[in-house]
C-alpha positions in Angstrom: 37.1 121.7 92.4 34.2 121.2 90.9 31.1 119.4 91.1 32.0 116.6 88.9 35.5 115.7 90.5 33.9 115.9 93.9 31.5 113.2 93.0 34.2 110.9 90.9 36.4 111.2 94.2 33.7 110.3 96.4 33.1 107.3 94.0 36.4 106.3 93.9 36.7 106.0 97.5 33.2 104.4 97.9 34.8 101.8 95.4 38.2 101.5 96.8 36.7 100.8 100.5 34.2 98.7 98.8 36.3 96.1 97.1 38.5 95.8 100.3 35.4 95.0 102.4 34.1 92.4 99.5 38.0 90.5 99.9 37.8 90.9 103.6 34.4 89.3 103.8 34.7 86.7 101.5 37.8 85.1 101.2 41.1 87.1 101.7 43.8 85.0 100.1 46.5 85.6 97.6 44.6 83.2 95.3 41.6 85.6 95.5 43.3 88.5 94.3 44.9 86.6 91.7 41.7 85.8 90.3 40.3 89.5 91.1 43.4 90.9 89.2 43.0 88.7 86.0 39.2 90.1 85.7 41.0 93.4 85.7 43.6 92.5 83.4 40.8 91.6 80.7 39.3 94.8 81.6 42.4 96.9 80.7 44.3 94.7 78.2 41.8 96.4 75.1 44.1 99.8 76.3 47.2 98.3 74.9 45.6 97.7 71.3 45.9 101.5 70.1 49.5 101.8 71.2 50.5 98.4 70.3 53.0 99.4 67.5 54.4 101.8 69.9 55.4 99.2 72.6 58.8 98.7 71.4 59.8 102.0 71.6 59.4 101.6 75.8 63.2 101.1 76.9 64.6 98.3 79.2 64.6 100.9 82.1 60.7 100.8 82.2 60.3 97.4 81.4 62.5 96.4 84.7 60.6 98.9 86.6 57.5 97.3 85.4 58.7 93.7 86.8 59.7 95.3 90.0 56.4 97.4 90.6 54.5 94.1 89.5 56.4 92.2 92.3 55.8 94.8 94.9 52.0 94.9 93.8 51.5 91.2 94.1 53.6 91.3 97.7 51.4 94.1 98.8 48.2 92.0 97.9 49.7 89.1 99.8 50.4 91.2 102.7 47.1 92.6 102.5 45.4 89.2 102.5 47.4 88.0 105.5 46.6 91.1 107.6 42.6 90.8 106.8 43.0 87.0 107.5 44.3 87.9 110.9 42.5 90.9 112.0 40.2 93.5 111.4 39.7 95.5 108.5 39.0 98.7 110.6 42.6 98.2 111.5 44.4 96.7 108.7 43.0 99.2 105.8 43.7 102.6 107.6 47.3 101.3 108.3 48.0 100.2 105.2 46.8 103.4 103.7 48.3 105.7 105.7 51.8 104.3 106.3 52.7 104.6 102.7 52.5 108.8 103.1 55.3 109.0 105.8 57.4 106.1 103.9 57.8 107.3 100.8 58.0 111.0 102.3 60.9 109.5 104.3 62.5 108.0 101.4 62.2 110.5 98.9 63.9 113.0 101.3 66.9 110.7 102.0 67.6 110.3 98.3 67.1 114.0 98.0 63.9 113.6 95.5 61.5 115.6 97.6 60.8 119.3 97.9 61.2 121.1 101.2 58.5 120.2 103.8 56.3 122.9 105.0 55.3 123.6 108.8 51.5 122.1 107.8 53.2 119.1 105.9 55.0 118.1 108.9 51.7 118.6 111.2 49.8 116.8 109.1 52.6 113.7 108.9 52.7 113.8 112.4 48.9 113.5 112.7 49.1 110.2 110.6 52.2 109.0 112.8 50.0 109.6 115.8 46.8 107.9 114.3 48.8 104.8 113.2 50.3 104.4 117.0 46.7 105.0 118.4 44.6 103.0 115.8 45.7 99.3 117.2 45.0 100.3 121.0 42.2 98.5 122.4 41.6 100.3 125.4 43.6 103.9 126.3 43.7 103.0 129.9 45.6 99.4 129.3 48.0 99.9 126.6 50.1 96.7 125.5 52.9 95.9 123.5 50.3 93.0 122.1 48.4 95.5 120.8 50.9 96.2 117.8 52.9 92.8 118.0 50.3 90.8 116.1 50.3 89.3 112.6 47.6 92.1 111.3 49.8 95.0 112.1 52.8 93.8 110.9 51.4 92.6 107.5 49.5 96.0 107.4 53.0 97.6 107.9 54.6 95.2 105.2 51.6 96.1 103.0 52.2 99.8 103.3 56.2 99.1 102.4 55.2 97.4 99.3 53.3 100.2 98.5 55.7 102.7 99.0 58.0 100.6 96.9 55.5 100.4 93.8 55.0 104.2 94.2 58.6 105.1 94.2 59.4 102.9 90.9 56.0 103.8 89.3 56.8 107.7 89.7 60.3 107.3 88.0 59.1 104.7 85.4 56.0 106.9 84.4 58.3 110.0 84.3 60.8 108.1 81.8 57.8 106.9 79.5 56.6 110.4 79.1 59.6 111.9 78.2 60.7 109.8 75.4 61.9 111.3 72.4 59.2 112.2 70.1 56.9 111.7 72.9 55.2 109.0 71.7 52.7 108.8 74.8 51.1 111.6 75.8 50.5 112.0 79.6 47.1 110.0 80.0 48.6 107.4 77.4 51.6 106.6 79.4 49.6 106.3 82.6 47.2 103.6 81.1 49.6 101.5 78.9 51.6 101.6 82.1 48.8 100.7 84.2 47.7 97.7 81.6 51.6 96.4 81.6 51.8 96.6 85.3 48.3 94.6 85.9 49.8 91.6 83.4 53.0 91.4 85.3 51.2 91.7 88.3 49.1 88.8 87.5 52.1 86.7 86.4 54.0 87.0 89.7 50.8 86.2 91.9 50.4 83.3 89.7 53.7 82.1 90.4 53.2 82.4 94.1 50.0 80.8 94.1 51.3 77.6 92.0 54.2 77.7 94.6 52.0 77.3 97.7 50.0 74.5 98.3 47.5 76.6 100.6 47.1 79.0 97.8 46.7 76.5 95.2 43.7 74.7 97.0 42.5 78.5 97.7 42.7 79.2 94.1 40.1 76.2 93.5 37.7 77.4 96.1 37.7 81.0 94.7 36.7 79.5 91.4 33.8 77.3 93.0 32.4 79.7 95.6 33.7 83.3 95.2 34.3 84.2 91.6 31.5 86.5 91.5 33.0 88.1 94.5 36.6 88.0 92.9 35.2 89.4 89.8 33.7 92.4 91.5 36.7 93.1 93.4 38.7 93.0 90.3 36.4 95.7 88.9 36.5 97.8 91.6 40.2 97.8 91.5 40.8 99.1 88.0 37.3 101.0 88.3 38.9 103.2 91.4 42.2 104.1 89.3 40.2 105.0 86.5 37.8 107.2 88.5 41.0 109.2 90.0 42.2 109.6 86.6 39.0 111.2 84.9 38.7 113.2 88.1 42.0 114.9 87.3 40.6 116.5 84.1 38.1 118.5 86.6 40.5 120.0 89.2 42.7 122.9 89.1 45.3 121.4 91.5 46.2 117.6 91.7 46.6 117.9 95.4 42.8 117.9 96.0 42.7 114.7 94.4 45.4 113.4 96.8 43.5 114.7 99.7 39.9 114.3 98.4 41.1 110.3 98.1 41.6 109.8 102.1 37.8 109.7 102.2 38.2 105.7 102.1 39.8 105.5 105.1 37.0 106.3 107.4 34.6 104.6 104.9 36.9 101.4 105.1 36.9 101.6 108.6 33.1 102.1 109.1 32.6 99.2 106.7 34.6 97.0 108.9 33.0 98.3 112.1 29.3 98.4 110.9 29.2 95.6 108.1 31.8 93.0 109.6 30.7 93.8 113.3 34.2 94.7 114.6 34.7 96.5 117.5 34.4 100.1 117.7 37.0 100.9 120.4 37.3 104.9 121.2 40.9 104.6 120.1 40.4 103.2 116.8 37.8 105.8 115.8 39.9 108.7 117.4 43.1 107.4 115.5 41.1 106.7 112.2 40.5 110.5 112.6 43.5 111.7 113.0 45.1 109.8 110.2 42.2 111.1 107.9 42.8 114.9 108.9 46.7 114.7 108.7 46.4 113.0 105.1 43.8 115.6 103.9 46.9 118.3 105.3 49.4 116.4 103.7 47.5 116.3 100.6 46.8 119.8 100.1 50.4 120.7 100.4 
């Protein structure tokens, strides 16, 4: 992996952990993420202009996938906001980031879509599962079921389920978009167009849910009044992270290095929660996050 790729991936990890930190610190609500996503849509909307005459070539299957993917992405943000309101970022962030690797692997195996798992992959997955079990523990001497049966952990797992949902859907939709007759969209073009369309649809879903909820409607006006700058920075961070990851792929010989290196955001996010939000640095939490990080790196390199 070249130094340029390393720098881009470090920046993407810092940016990803950073926008999560900002949303956790300021106003973790779906209304906040709606405002953030709307800013993101304004940033990525120009991507569609060079492809405007080709949008009609997108098949119905991809549009259906975009709708469901936008739904899962909006649900992920709603669950993440709830997890941040009810608990520590240093617990919610690693759980929401790590569990999708396990969920996606299991689902692809059940559907017969995945390749045969190596011994190292299984070892890395075991470290991830062990870390996820350890992270919420307050004390290794006094393990209690309430360490897990709380809203923060439950919503973090729900967020991970939603990430798994749109990840699997996106994979199938992008494969379809890249392989259309005549190849109207190149690999990069297909990804960028899909990202822009998904951002728009995600905002639509979020908007529907915010309008339907009295609490979120009130929160939206609070965001406009007090947190619009934080929301704007969050929106920029969300799509800047994605752009940096895409850019890094041009400087690596193996895309698995990208998947592995991105996991740097997990210890960074945990550190931000502990240092800046003054969340308790339980030994179990630190050990669990390190186990998740090592496991994800091993899995990413397979």
